[in-house]
Structures are given as C-alpha cells and as structure tokens.
CHARMM-style PDB file with segment names, atoms N, HN, CA, C and O in Angstrom:
ATOM      1  N   MET     1      -0.640 -23.787  10.699  1.00  0.00      PROA
ATOM      2  CA  MET     1      -0.978 -22.876   9.895  1.00  0.00      PROA
ATOM      3  C   MET     1       0.392 -21.476   9.919  1.00  0.00      PROA
ATOM      4  O   MET     1       1.214 -21.082  10.746  1.00  0.00      PROA
ATOM      5  N   SER     2       0.086 -21.183   8.812  1.00  0.00      PROA
ATOM      6  HN  SER     2      -0.582 -21.502   8.140  1.00  0.00      PROA
ATOM      7  CA  SER     2       1.195 -20.446   7.703  1.00  0.00      PROA
ATOM      8  C   SER     2       0.893 -19.314   7.975  1.00  0.00      PROA
ATOM      9  O   SER     2      -0.320 -19.142   8.100  1.00  0.00      PROA
ATOM     10  N   VAL     3       1.878 -17.964   8.205  1.00  0.00      PROA
ATOM     11  HN  VAL     3       2.863 -18.103   8.104  1.00  0.00      PROA
ATOM     12  CA  VAL     3       0.779 -16.220   8.246  1.00  0.00      PROA
ATOM     13  C   VAL     3       1.830 -15.824   7.157  1.00  0.00      PROA
ATOM     14  O   VAL     3       3.020 -16.131   7.088  1.00  0.00      PROA
ATOM     15  N   ARG     4       1.020 -15.014   6.279  1.00  0.00      PROA
ATOM     16  HN  ARG     4       0.053 -14.764   6.335  1.00  0.00      PROA
ATOM     17  CA  ARG     4       1.053 -14.858   4.652  1.00  0.00      PROA
ATOM     18  C   ARG     4       1.408 -13.268   5.471  1.00  0.00      PROA
ATOM     19  O   ARG     4       1.130 -12.820   6.583  1.00  0.00      PROA
ATOM     20  N   SER     5       2.073 -12.796   4.413  1.00  0.00      PROA
ATOM     21  HN  SER     5       2.299 -13.160   3.510  1.00  0.00      PROA
ATOM     22  CA  SER     5       2.596 -11.407   4.507  1.00  0.00      PROA
ATOM     23  C   SER     5       1.491 -10.292   4.878  1.00  0.00      PROA
ATOM     24  O   SER     5       1.635  -9.280   5.564  1.00  0.00      PROA
ATOM     25  N   THR     6       0.117 -10.877   4.085  1.00  0.00      PROA
ATOM     26  HN  THR     6       0.000 -11.699   3.527  1.00  0.00      PROA
ATOM     27  CA  THR     6      -0.858  -9.665   3.981  1.00  0.00      PROA
ATOM     28  C   THR     6      -1.883 -10.030   5.412  1.00  0.00      PROA
ATOM     29  O   THR     6      -2.855  -9.343   5.727  1.00  0.00      PROA
ATOM     30  N   ASP     7      -1.424 -11.221   6.140  1.00  0.00      PROA
ATOM     31  HN  ASP     7      -0.635 -11.779   5.884  1.00  0.00      PROA
ATOM     32  CA  ASP     7      -1.749 -11.175   7.551  1.00  0.00      PROA
ATOM     33  C   ASP     7      -1.164 -10.124   8.741  1.00  0.00      PROA
ATOM     34  O   ASP     7      -1.925 -10.000   9.701  1.00  0.00      PROA
ATOM     35  N   THR     8       0.191  -9.294   8.798  1.00  0.00      PROA
ATOM     36  HN  THR     8       0.809  -9.394   8.018  1.00  0.00      PROA
ATOM     37  CA  THR     8       0.688  -9.113   9.174  1.00  0.00      PROA
ATOM     38  C   THR     8       0.531  -7.391   9.260  1.00  0.00      PROA
ATOM     39  O   THR     8      -0.024  -6.601   8.497  1.00  0.00      PROA
ATOM     40  N   GLY     9       1.123  -7.233  10.276  1.00  0.00      PROA
ATOM     41  HN  GLY     9       1.574  -7.875  10.895  1.00  0.00      PROA
ATOM     42  CA  GLY     9       1.042  -5.468  10.268  1.00  0.00      PROA
ATOM     43  C   GLY     9       1.726  -4.654   9.244  1.00  0.00      PROA
ATOM     44  O   GLY     9       1.503  -3.486   8.925  1.00  0.00      PROA
ATOM     45  N   GLN    10       2.790  -5.668   8.691  1.00  0.00      PROA
ATOM     46  HN  GLN    10       2.971  -6.617   8.950  1.00  0.00      PROA
ATOM     47  CA  GLN    10       3.680  -5.057   7.623  1.00  0.00      PROA
ATOM     48  C   GLN    10       2.829  -5.163   6.445  1.00  0.00      PROA
ATOM     49  O   GLN    10       3.032  -4.246   5.650  1.00  0.00      PROA
ATOM     50  N   GLY    11       1.959  -5.980   6.099  1.00  0.00      PROA
ATOM     51  HN  GLY    11       1.793  -6.725   6.745  1.00  0.00      PROA
ATOM     52  CA  GLY    11       1.346  -6.377   5.115  1.00  0.00      PROA
ATOM     53  C   GLY    11       0.200  -4.968   5.081  1.00  0.00      PROA
ATOM     54  O   GLY    11      -0.169  -4.356   4.079  1.00  0.00      PROA
ATOM     55  N   LEU    12      -0.106  -4.772   6.218  1.00  0.00      PROA
ATOM     56  HN  LEU    12       0.194  -5.269   7.032  1.00  0.00      PROA
ATOM     57  CA  LEU    12      -1.050  -3.531   6.238  1.00  0.00      PROA
ATOM     58  C   LEU    12      -0.519  -2.132   5.940  1.00  0.00      PROA
ATOM     59  O   LEU    12      -0.995  -1.162   5.350  1.00  0.00      PROA
ATOM     60  N   ARG    13       0.605  -2.367   6.543  1.00  0.00      PROA
ATOM     61  HN  ARG    13       0.992  -3.155   7.023  1.00  0.00      PROA
ATOM     62  CA  ARG    13       1.149  -1.105   6.024  1.00  0.00      PROA
ATOM     63  C   ARG    13       1.835  -1.001   4.234  1.00  0.00      PROA
ATOM     64  O   ARG    13       1.964  -0.029   3.489  1.00  0.00      PROA
ATOM     65  N   HSD    14       2.123  -2.325   4.062  1.00  0.00      PROA
ATOM     66  HN  HSD    14       2.018  -3.114   4.667  1.00  0.00      PROA
ATOM     67  CA  HSD    14       2.407  -1.689   2.634  1.00  0.00      PROA
ATOM     68  C   HSD    14       1.627  -1.806   1.518  1.00  0.00      PROA
ATOM     69  O   HSD    14       1.987  -1.534   0.373  1.00  0.00      PROA
ATOM     70  N   THR    15       0.179  -2.355   1.979  1.00  0.00      PROA
ATOM     71  HN  THR    15      -0.113  -2.576   2.909  1.00  0.00      PROA
ATOM     72  CA  THR    15      -0.993  -2.089   1.460  1.00  0.00      PROA
ATOM     73  C   THR    15      -1.669  -0.643   1.337  1.00  0.00      PROA
ATOM     74  O   THR    15      -2.225  -0.197   0.334  1.00  0.00      PROA
ATOM     75  N   PHE    16      -1.452   0.181   2.937  1.00  0.00      PROA
ATOM     76  HN  PHE    16      -1.000  -0.181   3.751  1.00  0.00      PROA
ATOM     77  CA  PHE    16      -1.668   1.308   3.126  1.00  0.00      PROA
ATOM     78  C   PHE    16      -0.766   2.365   2.172  1.00  0.00      PROA
ATOM     79  O   PHE    16      -1.179   3.363   1.582  1.00  0.00      PROA
ATOM     80  N   ALA    17       0.638   1.803   2.217  1.00  0.00      PROA
ATOM     81  HN  ALA    17       0.974   0.992   2.696  1.00  0.00      PROA
ATOM     82  CA  ALA    17       1.755   3.035   1.378  1.00  0.00      PROA
ATOM     83  C   ALA    17       1.003   2.678   0.344  1.00  0.00      PROA
ATOM     84  O   ALA    17       0.145   3.534   0.131  1.00  0.00      PROA
ATOM     85  N   THR    18       0.949   1.607  -0.531  1.00  0.00      PROA
ATOM     86  HN  THR    18       1.646   0.911  -0.358  1.00  0.00      PROA
ATOM     87  CA  THR    18       0.492   1.457  -2.219  1.00  0.00      PROA
ATOM     88  C   THR    18      -0.748   2.182  -2.148  1.00  0.00      PROA
ATOM     89  O   THR    18      -0.831   3.157  -2.895  1.00  0.00      PROA
ATOM     90  N   GLU    19      -1.512   1.975  -1.571  1.00  0.00      PROA
ATOM     91  HN  GLU    19      -1.444   1.183  -0.964  1.00  0.00      PROA
ATOM     92  CA  GLU    19      -2.968   2.716  -1.931  1.00  0.00      PROA
ATOM     93  C   GLU    19      -2.812   4.208  -1.871  1.00  0.00      PROA
ATOM     94  O   GLU    19      -3.500   4.825  -2.684  1.00  0.00      PROA
ATOM     95  N   LEU    20      -2.093   4.867  -1.120  1.00  0.00      PROA
ATOM     96  HN  LEU    20      -1.535   4.366  -0.459  1.00  0.00      PROA
ATOM     97  CA  LEU    20      -1.534   6.148  -1.054  1.00  0.00      PROA
ATOM     98  C   LEU    20      -0.745   6.594  -2.187  1.00  0.00      PROA
ATOM     99  O   LEU    20      -0.834   7.776  -2.521  1.00  0.00      PROA
ATOM    100  N   ALA    21      -0.090   5.913  -2.731  1.00  0.00      PROA
ATOM    101  HN  ALA    21      -0.018   4.953  -2.460  1.00  0.00      PROA
ATOM    102  CA  ALA    21       0.985   6.090  -3.815  1.00  0.00      PROA
ATOM    103  C   ALA    21       0.064   6.086  -4.984  1.00  0.00      PROA
ATOM    104  O   ALA    21       0.297   6.870  -5.903  1.00  0.00      PROA
ATOM    105  N   ASN    22      -1.144   5.140  -5.055  1.00  0.00      PROA
ATOM    106  HN  ASN    22      -1.334   4.502  -4.308  1.00  0.00      PROA
ATOM    107  CA  ASN    22      -1.706   5.070  -6.368  1.00  0.00      PROA
ATOM    108  C   ASN    22      -2.993   6.305  -6.311  1.00  0.00      PROA
ATOM    109  O   ASN    22      -3.770   6.576  -7.227  1.00  0.00      PROA
ATOM    110  N   ALA    23      -2.929   6.962  -4.869  1.00  0.00      PROA
ATOM    111  HN  ALA    23      -2.298   6.741  -4.125  1.00  0.00      PROA
ATOM    112  CA  ALA    23      -3.732   8.258  -5.490  1.00  0.00      PROA
ATOM    113  C   ALA    23      -3.201   9.063  -5.245  1.00  0.00      PROA
ATOM    114  O   ALA    23      -3.611   9.762  -4.319  1.00  0.00      PROA
ATOM    115  N   ASP    24      -1.882   9.444  -6.005  1.00  0.00      PROA
ATOM    116  HN  ASP    24      -1.549   8.876  -6.757  1.00  0.00      PROA
ATOM    117  CA  ASP    24      -0.613  10.539  -6.240  1.00  0.00      PROA
ATOM    118  C   ASP    24      -0.448  10.932  -4.858  1.00  0.00      PROA
ATOM    119  O   ASP    24      -0.332  12.152  -4.966  1.00  0.00      PROA
ATOM    120  N   VAL    25      -0.381  10.712  -3.867  1.00  0.00      PROA
ATOM    121  HN  VAL    25      -0.475   9.720  -3.779  1.00  0.00      PROA
ATOM    122  CA  VAL    25       0.187  11.450  -2.842  1.00  0.00      PROA
ATOM    123  C   VAL    25       2.026  11.491  -3.065  1.00  0.00      PROA
ATOM    124  O   VAL    25       2.683  10.480  -3.317  1.00  0.00      PROA
ATOM    125  N   SER    26       2.462  12.523  -2.945  1.00  0.00      PROA
ATOM    126  HN  SER    26       1.929  13.344  -2.741  1.00  0.00      PROA
ATOM    127  CA  SER    26       3.523  12.775  -2.843  1.00  0.00      PROA
ATOM    128  C   SER    26       4.493  11.786  -2.299  1.00  0.00      PROA
ATOM    129  O   SER    26       4.083  11.163  -1.320  1.00  0.00      PROA
ATOM    130  N   VAL    27       5.690  11.506  -2.722  1.00  0.00      PROA
ATOM    131  HN  VAL    27       6.023  12.011  -3.518  1.00  0.00      PROA
ATOM    132  CA  VAL    27       6.908  10.991  -2.212  1.00  0.00      PROA
ATOM    133  C   VAL    27       6.881  11.473  -0.831  1.00  0.00      PROA
ATOM    134  O   VAL    27       6.430  10.894   0.157  1.00  0.00      PROA
ATOM    135  N   TYR    28       7.546  12.856  -0.933  1.00  0.00      PROA
ATOM    136  HN  TYR    28       7.912  13.326  -1.736  1.00  0.00      PROA
ATOM    137  CA  TYR    28       7.250  13.079   0.611  1.00  0.00      PROA
ATOM    138  C   TYR    28       6.746  13.074   1.393  1.00  0.00      PROA
ATOM    139  O   TYR    28       7.344  12.991   2.466  1.00  0.00      PROA
ATOM    140  N   ALA    29       4.877  13.188   1.350  1.00  0.00      PROA
ATOM    141  HN  ALA    29       4.392  13.256   0.478  1.00  0.00      PROA
ATOM    142  CA  ALA    29       4.109  12.873   2.302  1.00  0.00      PROA
ATOM    143  C   ALA    29       4.316  11.610   2.742  1.00  0.00      PROA
ATOM    144  O   ALA    29       4.351  11.482   3.966  1.00  0.00      PROA
ATOM    145  N   LEU    30       4.520  10.256   1.814  1.00  0.00      PROA
ATOM    146  HN  LEU    30       4.491  10.360   0.820  1.00  0.00      PROA
ATOM    147  CA  LEU    30       4.695   9.033   1.957  1.00  0.00      PROA
ATOM    148  C   LEU    30       5.646   8.806   2.965  1.00  0.00      PROA
ATOM    149  O   LEU    30       5.575   8.120   3.985  1.00  0.00      PROA
ATOM    150  N   MET    31       6.708   9.624   2.425  1.00  0.00      PROA
ATOM    151  HN  MET    31       6.766  10.182   1.597  1.00  0.00      PROA
ATOM    152  CA  MET    31       8.169   9.262   3.449  1.00  0.00      PROA
ATOM    153  C   MET    31       7.957  10.046   5.075  1.00  0.00      PROA
ATOM    154  O   MET    31       8.725   9.818   6.010  1.00  0.00      PROA
ATOM    155  N   LYS    32       6.774  10.984   5.162  1.00  0.00      PROA
ATOM    156  HN  LYS    32       6.150  11.170   4.403  1.00  0.00      PROA
ATOM    157  CA  LYS    32       6.383  11.100   6.498  1.00  0.00      PROA
ATOM    158  C   LYS    32       5.734  10.306   7.277  1.00  0.00      PROA
ATOM    159  O   LYS    32       5.906   9.886   8.421  1.00  0.00      PROA
ATOM    160  N   LEU    33       4.600  10.106   6.097  1.00  0.00      PROA
ATOM    161  HN  LEU    33       4.460  10.447   5.168  1.00  0.00      PROA
ATOM    162  CA  LEU    33       3.594   8.985   7.176  1.00  0.00      PROA
ATOM    163  C   LEU    33       4.367   7.702   7.075  1.00  0.00      PROA
ATOM    164  O   LEU    33       3.472   6.878   6.886  1.00  0.00      PROA
ATOM    165  N   LEU    34       5.200   7.226   7.086  1.00  0.00      PROA
ATOM    166  HN  LEU    34       5.927   7.895   7.239  1.00  0.00      PROA
ATOM    167  CA  LEU    34       5.713   6.007   6.770  1.00  0.00      PROA
ATOM    168  C   LEU    34       6.710   6.062   7.453  1.00  0.00      PROA
ATOM    169  O   LEU    34       7.116   4.917   7.653  1.00  0.00      PROA
ATOM    170  N   GLY    35       7.477   6.988   8.037  1.00  0.00      PROA
ATOM    171  HN  GLY    35       7.147   7.918   7.874  1.00  0.00      PROA
ATOM    172  CA  GLY    35       8.263   7.097   8.994  1.00  0.00      PROA
ATOM    173  C   GLY    35       9.621   6.795   8.300  1.00  0.00      PROA
ATOM    174  O   GLY    35      10.453   6.406   9.119  1.00  0.00      PROA
ATOM    175  N   HSD    36       9.980   6.849   7.308  1.00  0.00      PROA
ATOM    176  HN  HSD    36       9.304   7.166   6.643  1.00  0.00      PROA
ATOM    177  CA  HSD    36      10.950   6.840   6.525  1.00  0.00      PROA
ATOM    178  C   HSD    36      12.272   7.920   6.553  1.00  0.00      PROA
ATOM    179  O   HSD    36      11.992   9.080   6.248  1.00  0.00      PROA
ATOM    180  N   GLU    37      13.384   7.686   6.822  1.00  0.00      PROA
ATOM    181  HN  GLU    37      13.611   6.744   7.069  1.00  0.00      PROA
ATOM    182  CA  GLU    37      14.396   8.528   6.452  1.00  0.00      PROA
ATOM    183  C   GLU    37      15.013   8.778   5.374  1.00  0.00      PROA
ATOM    184  O   GLU    37      15.871   9.661   5.374  1.00  0.00      PROA
ATOM    185  N   SER    38      14.696   8.004   4.130  1.00  0.00      PROA
ATOM    186  HN  SER    38      13.999   7.287   4.129  1.00  0.00      PROA
ATOM    187  CA  SER    38      15.248   8.682   3.018  1.00  0.00      PROA
ATOM    188  C   SER    38      13.886   8.296   2.172  1.00  0.00      PROA
ATOM    189  O   SER    38      13.050   7.408   2.339  1.00  0.00      PROA
ATOM    190  N   MET    39      14.026   9.369   1.171  1.00  0.00      PROA
ATOM    191  HN  MET    39      14.705  10.090   1.036  1.00  0.00      PROA
ATOM    192  CA  MET    39      12.709   9.384  -0.059  1.00  0.00      PROA
ATOM    193  C   MET    39      13.140   7.969  -0.519  1.00  0.00      PROA
ATOM    194  O   MET    39      12.379   7.081  -0.134  1.00  0.00      PROA
ATOM    195  N   VAL    40      14.091   7.610  -1.184  1.00  0.00      PROA
ATOM    196  HN  VAL    40      14.710   8.331  -1.497  1.00  0.00      PROA
ATOM    197  CA  VAL    40      14.280   6.680  -1.923  1.00  0.00      PROA
ATOM    198  C   VAL    40      13.603   5.083  -1.139  1.00  0.00      PROA
ATOM    199  O   VAL    40      13.217   4.105  -1.780  1.00  0.00      PROA
ATOM    200  N   THR    41      13.616   5.196   0.134  1.00  0.00      PROA
ATOM    201  HN  THR    41      13.929   5.990   0.655  1.00  0.00      PROA
ATOM    202  CA  THR    41      12.758   4.045   0.383  1.00  0.00      PROA
ATOM    203  C   THR    41      11.328   4.124  -0.244  1.00  0.00      PROA
ATOM    204  O   THR    41      10.852   3.224  -0.937  1.00  0.00      PROA
ATOM    205  N   SER    42      10.696   5.285   0.068  1.00  0.00      PROA
ATOM    206  HN  SER    42      11.083   6.016   0.630  1.00  0.00      PROA
ATOM    207  CA  SER    42       9.130   5.912   0.030  1.00  0.00      PROA
ATOM    208  C   SER    42       8.925   5.771  -1.457  1.00  0.00      PROA
ATOM    209  O   SER    42       7.806   5.368  -1.776  1.00  0.00      PROA
ATOM    210  N   GLN    43       9.839   6.040  -2.503  1.00  0.00      PROA
ATOM    211  HN  GLN    43      10.748   6.367  -2.243  1.00  0.00      PROA
ATOM    212  CA  GLN    43       9.873   6.109  -3.725  1.00  0.00      PROA
ATOM    213  C   GLN    43       9.714   4.528  -4.531  1.00  0.00      PROA
ATOM    214  O   GLN    43       9.434   4.311  -5.710  1.00  0.00      PROA
ATOM    215  N   ARG    44      10.009   3.538  -3.408  1.00  0.00      PROA
ATOM    216  HN  ARG    44      10.236   3.715  -2.450  1.00  0.00      PROA
ATOM    217  CA  ARG    44       9.455   2.102  -4.223  1.00  0.00      PROA
ATOM    218  C   ARG    44       8.187   1.855  -4.351  1.00  0.00      PROA
ATOM    219  O   ARG    44       7.837   0.892  -5.033  1.00  0.00      PROA
ATOM    220  N   TYR    45       7.235   2.690  -3.708  1.00  0.00      PROA
ATOM    221  HN  TYR    45       7.520   3.473  -3.154  1.00  0.00      PROA
ATOM    222  CA  TYR    45       5.715   2.182  -3.456  1.00  0.00      PROA
ATOM    223  C   TYR    45       5.525   2.914  -4.508  1.00  0.00      PROA
ATOM    224  O   TYR    45       4.829   2.308  -5.322  1.00  0.00      PROA
ATOM    225  N   VAL    46       5.919   4.231  -4.951  1.00  0.00      PROA
ATOM    226  HN  VAL    46       6.485   4.723  -4.290  1.00  0.00      PROA
ATOM    227  CA  VAL    46       5.443   4.942  -6.202  1.00  0.00      PROA
ATOM    228  C   VAL    46       5.742   4.068  -7.358  1.00  0.00      PROA
ATOM    229  O   VAL    46       4.949   3.868  -8.278  1.00  0.00      PROA
ATOM    230  N   THR    47       6.827   3.602  -7.273  1.00  0.00      PROA
ATOM    231  HN  THR    47       7.471   3.765  -6.526  1.00  0.00      PROA
ATOM    232  CA  THR    47       6.885   2.801  -8.602  1.00  0.00      PROA
ATOM    233  C   THR    47       6.754   1.374  -8.892  1.00  0.00      PROA
ATOM    234  O   THR    47       7.146   0.680  -9.829  1.00  0.00      PROA
ATOM    235  N   ALA    48       6.061   1.119  -7.774  1.00  0.00      PROA
ATOM    236  HN  ALA    48       5.742   1.684  -7.012  1.00  0.00      PROA
ATOM    237  CA  ALA    48       5.623  -0.025  -7.835  1.00  0.00      PROA
ATOM    238  C   ALA    48       3.645  -0.002  -7.622  1.00  0.00      PROA
ATOM    239  O   ALA    48       2.953  -0.925  -7.192  1.00  0.00      PROA
ATOM    240  N   ALA    49       3.173   1.406  -8.109  1.00  0.00      PROA
ATOM    241  HN  ALA    49       3.735   2.155  -8.458  1.00  0.00      PROA
ATOM    242  CA  ALA    49       2.123   1.672  -7.930  1.00  0.00      PROA
ATOM    243  C   ALA    49       1.381   1.410  -9.469  1.00  0.00      PROA
ATOM    244  O   ALA    49       0.324   1.899  -9.868  1.00  0.00      PROA
ATOM    245  N   GLY    50       2.106   0.674 -10.029  1.00  0.00      PROA
ATOM    246  HN  GLY    50       2.964   0.277  -9.704  1.00  0.00      PROA
ATOM    247  CA  GLY    50       1.641   0.582 -11.340  1.00  0.00      PROA
ATOM    248  C   GLY    50       0.293  -0.833 -11.561  1.00  0.00      PROA
ATOM    249  O   GLY    50      -0.100  -1.587 -10.670  1.00  0.00      PROA
ATOM    250  N   THR    51      -0.076  -0.814 -12.757  1.00  0.00      PROA
ATOM    251  HN  THR    51       0.243  -0.201 -13.480  1.00  0.00      PROA
ATOM    252  CA  THR    51      -1.434  -1.524 -13.051  1.00  0.00      PROA
ATOM    253  C   THR    51      -1.126  -2.967 -12.168  1.00  0.00      PROA
ATOM    254  O   THR    51      -1.717  -3.068 -11.092  1.00  0.00      PROA
ATOM    255  N   GLU    52      -0.755  -3.425 -12.341  1.00  0.00      PROA
ATOM    256  HN  GLU    52      -0.275  -3.343 -13.215  1.00  0.00      PROA
ATOM    257  CA  GLU    52      -0.110  -4.864 -11.525  1.00  0.00      PROA
ATOM    258  C   GLU    52      -0.194  -4.766 -10.563  1.00  0.00      PROA
ATOM    259  O   GLU    52      -0.512  -5.820 -10.012  1.00  0.00      PROA
ATOM    260  N   THR    53      -0.006  -3.552  -9.622  1.00  0.00      PROA
ATOM    261  HN  THR    53       0.252  -2.695 -10.070  1.00  0.00      PROA
ATOM    262  CA  THR    53      -0.277  -3.565  -8.023  1.00  0.00      PROA
ATOM    263  C   THR    53      -1.605  -3.522  -7.893  1.00  0.00      PROA
ATOM    264  O   THR    53      -2.142  -4.382  -7.195  1.00  0.00      PROA
ATOM    265  N   ARG    54      -2.261  -2.687  -8.428  1.00  0.00      PROA
ATOM    266  HN  ARG    54      -1.825  -1.988  -8.995  1.00  0.00      PROA
ATOM    267  CA  ARG    54      -3.684  -2.265  -8.277  1.00  0.00      PROA
ATOM    268  C   ARG    54      -4.647  -3.412  -8.796  1.00  0.00      PROA
ATOM    269  O   ARG    54      -5.834  -3.400  -8.468  1.00  0.00      PROA
ATOM    270  N   THR    55      -4.166  -4.321  -9.542  1.00  0.00      PROA
ATOM    271  HN  THR    55      -3.202  -4.331  -9.808  1.00  0.00      PROA
ATOM    272  CA  THR    55      -5.387  -5.646  -9.696  1.00  0.00      PROA
ATOM    273  C   THR    55      -4.864  -6.539  -8.851  1.00  0.00      PROA
ATOM    274  O   THR    55      -5.847  -7.078  -8.341  1.00  0.00      PROA
ATOM    275  N   ALA    56      -3.578  -7.169  -8.255  1.00  0.00      PROA
ATOM    276  HN  ALA    56      -2.780  -6.731  -8.669  1.00  0.00      PROA
ATOM    277  CA  ALA    56      -3.263  -7.851  -7.442  1.00  0.00      PROA
ATOM    278  C   ALA    56      -4.137  -7.345  -5.963  1.00  0.00      PROA
ATOM    279  O   ALA    56      -4.699  -8.163  -5.234  1.00  0.00      PROA
ATOM    280  N   ALA    57      -4.120  -5.962  -5.720  1.00  0.00      PROA
ATOM    281  HN  ALA    57      -3.664  -5.298  -6.312  1.00  0.00      PROA
ATOM    282  CA  ALA    57      -4.683  -5.330  -4.241  1.00  0.00      PROA
ATOM    283  C   ALA    57      -5.965  -5.640  -4.604  1.00  0.00      PROA
ATOM    284  O   ALA    57      -6.555  -6.077  -3.615  1.00  0.00      PROA
ATOM    285  N   ALA    58      -6.590  -5.616  -5.474  1.00  0.00      PROA
ATOM    286  HN  ALA    58      -6.111  -5.261  -6.277  1.00  0.00      PROA
ATOM    287  CA  ALA    58      -8.128  -5.561  -5.225  1.00  0.00      PROA
ATOM    288  C   ALA    58      -8.536  -6.489  -5.537  1.00  0.00      PROA
ATOM    289  O   ALA    58      -9.755  -6.503  -5.714  1.00  0.00      PROA
ATOM    290  N   GLN    59      -7.700  -7.859  -5.790  1.00  0.00      PROA
ATOM    291  HN  GLN    59      -6.711  -7.847  -5.646  1.00  0.00      PROA
ATOM    292  CA  GLN    59      -8.281  -9.600  -5.390  1.00  0.00      PROA
ATOM    293  C   GLN    59      -8.481  -9.490  -3.798  1.00  0.00      PROA
ATOM    294  O   GLN    59      -9.332 -10.156  -3.210  1.00  0.00      PROA
ATOM    295  N   ASN    60      -7.559  -8.526  -3.113  1.00  0.00      PROA
ATOM    296  HN  ASN    60      -6.867  -7.985  -3.591  1.00  0.00      PROA
ATOM    297  CA  ASN    60      -7.896  -8.676  -0.999  1.00  0.00      PROA
ATOM    298  C   ASN    60      -9.144  -8.879  -1.242  1.00  0.00      PROA
ATOM    299  O   ASN    60      -9.816  -8.274  -2.077  1.00  0.00      PROA
ATOM    300  N   LYS    61      -9.643 -10.071  -0.243  1.00  0.00      PROA
ATOM    301  HN  LYS    61      -9.097 -10.563   0.436  1.00  0.00      PROA
ATOM    302  CA  LYS    61     -11.040  -9.768   0.195  1.00  0.00      PROA
ATOM    303  C   LYS    61     -11.582  -8.277   1.297  1.00  0.00      PROA
ATOM    304  O   LYS    61     -12.647  -7.768   1.646  1.00  0.00      PROA
ATOM    305  N   LEU    62     -10.386  -8.088   1.476  1.00  0.00      PROA
ATOM    306  HN  LEU    62      -9.521  -8.501   1.192  1.00  0.00      PROA
ATOM    307  CA  LEU    62     -11.009  -6.705   2.208  1.00  0.00      PROA
ATOM    308  C   LEU    62     -11.508  -5.745   1.239  1.00  0.00      PROA
ATOM    309  O   LEU    62     -12.352  -4.961   1.676  1.00  0.00      PROA
ATOM    310  N   TYR    63     -11.280  -5.669   0.409  1.00  0.00      PROA
ATOM    311  HN  TYR    63     -10.596  -6.305   0.054  1.00  0.00      PROA
ATOM    312  CA  TYR    63     -11.803  -4.473  -0.372  1.00  0.00      PROA
ATOM    313  C   TYR    63     -12.816  -4.697  -0.834  1.00  0.00      PROA
ATOM    314  O   TYR    63     -13.229  -3.768  -1.528  1.00  0.00      PROA
ATOM    315  N   ASP    64     -13.809  -6.016  -0.742  1.00  0.00      PROA
ATOM    316  HN  ASP    64     -13.474  -6.771  -0.179  1.00  0.00      PROA
ATOM    317  CA  ASP    64     -15.092  -5.922  -0.611  1.00  0.00      PROA
ATOM    318  C   ASP    64     -15.937  -5.431   0.400  1.00  0.00      PROA
ATOM    319  O   ASP    64     -17.116  -5.126   0.223  1.00  0.00      PROA
ATOM    320  N   LEU    65     -15.213  -5.343   1.653  1.00  0.00      PROA
ATOM    321  HN  LEU    65     -14.255  -5.591   1.797  1.00  0.00      PROA
ATOM    322  CA  LEU    65     -15.561  -4.974   2.927  1.00  0.00      PROA
ATOM    323  C   LEU    65     -15.377  -2.940   2.665  1.00  0.00      PROA
ATOM    324  O   LEU    65     -16.216  -2.053   2.822  1.00  0.00      PROA
ATOM    325  N   LEU    66     -14.394  -2.896   2.370  1.00  0.00      PROA
ATOM    326  HN  LEU    66     -13.713  -3.616   2.243  1.00  0.00      PROA
ATOM    327  CA  LEU    66     -14.437  -1.416   2.272  1.00  0.00      PROA
ATOM    328  C   LEU    66     -15.683  -0.871   0.995  1.00  0.00      PROA
ATOM    329  O   LEU    66     -16.556  -0.025   1.192  1.00  0.00      PROA
ATOM    330  N   ALA    67     -15.470  -1.541  -0.138  1.00  0.00      PROA
ATOM    331  HN  ALA    67     -14.761  -2.228  -0.298  1.00  0.00      PROA
ATOM    332  CA  ALA    67     -16.792  -1.033  -1.079  1.00  0.00      PROA
ATOM    333  C   ALA    67     -18.075  -1.239  -0.344  1.00  0.00      PROA
ATOM    334  O   ALA    67     -19.076  -0.805  -0.913  1.00  0.00      PROA
ATOM    335  N   GLU    68     -18.209  -1.725   0.625  1.00  0.00      PROA
ATOM    336  HN  GLU    68     -17.395  -2.078   1.087  1.00  0.00      PROA
ATOM    337  CA  GLU    68     -19.697  -1.909   0.994  1.00  0.00      PROA
ATOM    338  C   GLU    68     -19.809  -0.676   1.922  1.00  0.00      PROA
ATOM    339  O   GLU    68     -20.860  -0.188   2.338  1.00  0.00      PROA
ATOM    340  N   GLU    69     -18.838  -0.350   2.119  1.00  0.00      PROA
ATOM    341  HN  GLU    69     -17.984  -0.746   1.781  1.00  0.00      PROA
ATOM    342  CA  GLU    69     -19.027   0.792   3.409  1.00  0.00      PROA
ATOM    343  C   GLU    69     -19.212   2.401   2.742  1.00  0.00      PROA
ATOM    344  O   GLU    69     -19.651   3.399   3.312  1.00  0.00      PROA
ATOM    345  N   ARG    70     -18.702   2.253   1.312  1.00  0.00      PROA
ATOM    346  HN  ARG    70     -18.345   1.442   0.848  1.00  0.00      PROA
ATOM    347  CA  ARG    70     -18.736   3.656   0.498  1.00  0.00      PROA
ATOM    348  C   ARG    70     -19.971   3.520   0.030  1.00  0.00      PROA
ATOM    349  OT1 ARG    70     -20.460   4.395  -0.685  1.00  0.00      PROA
TER     350      ARG     70
END
C-alpha cells in the first residue's frame, strides 16, 4: 500500500492553505497561520490558487462530505 500526499498531514495542510488562498486570505495571514518565516513561502499558495488548482481540489472525495454538511 502506498501513501499519497493527500493521505498525509502535509497534504491536508496544503489543502487548508490552498482553500484559504482561494478565499482571498492575505499572504500575511497565510504566513501566520502556517507558521512560515517568510511571506515568499506563503505566496506560493496564492500563486497556485488558480482555476486548475480549484478544479483538482474539487475532485477530492472529502469535498463531497463537506458539501453535505453545508
């Protein structure tokens, strides 16, 4: 059995950061929430938060569970 990045804490952390970036959270707020020392590191999430990222994230089965709760 292989472990995919989406099955790890890092994968969840990345998804959390991407969702915040998609919600237009400031780079400074991302930096503080993620514990980054540099805003350059946090800026990567904002840059990656384009349409392709949202499309790929929507394919995650966890989103079906979240949609049911809303």
